[in-house]
N, C-alpha and C positions, 0 to 999 in steps of 0.2 A: 520701686522707690530707689532713688539714687543715693549713694553714700555722700555725694557732694551736695552741700547746701547752697542756697543762693549766695552770691558774693564771690564765686569761683568760676574760672573759665578753664576747662580741661584743654591743655595744649596737645597732649599725646597720650596714647595708651599702647604699651607694648607687652605682648605675651610670649614668654619662653616656656620651656618644659618645666622650669622650677618656680617661676613667679610672674605676676602681672605688675608692671611698673607704670604708674600713672603720674604724669607731670601736669601740674595745674598752677594757675596764677590767681591770686586773690585780687579783688578790686583795688586793694591798697598797694598792689605791685609786688608782693612777696611771692616767690616761687616755691612750690611744694612738690617734693618727690615722694611718692608713696609706693613702697615695695610690698606687695601682698604675696606671701608664699602660697604655692599650690600644694594642697595636701591630698593624700589618698582618702578614700571614704573611711577606711579603718582609722587613720590618724584623726580625721574630723570627728568620728564617733568617740574616740578616746578623749579628745579635747573638750567636747560637749559634756561628756560624763564628768570630767574633772571640774568643769565650770558649774554644773548642777550641784555637785557635792559641796563646792566652795560656797555657793549661794545658801544651801541648807545649813552649813556650818555657821554662816553669818546670822541667819535668822534664828537658829536654835543652838547657841554656843554651849549650853549646858547639857545637851542631849548626846547620848552615845549613838552615833549614826552607823556604826560598823555592821549592824545587822539589818540595815534597811536594804531592801531589794530594788526599790524603784523610787526615784525622785523626779518630780515633774516641776519644771519652772515655767510659769505663765508670765508672759510679758505683754503689757498693754501698751501698744504703740500709739493708740489714739487718746492721748491725754487731754 
């Protein structure tokens, strides 16, 4: 599955040690530059953990989640 939806043409994609830079143009003529940082697996794991905790806090704002050992986020992409 591509990040880019219909209505875009990817003009270039460049990868360096630190990031992936994608340049695209919309069908309306706007140019988009997307810089995606490249993270280590440890950084990715920490970010996903923080994201899962934030999701749980939004769903259960009145619960004390400090003693929770595991949080699972299920995303249904096929709406």
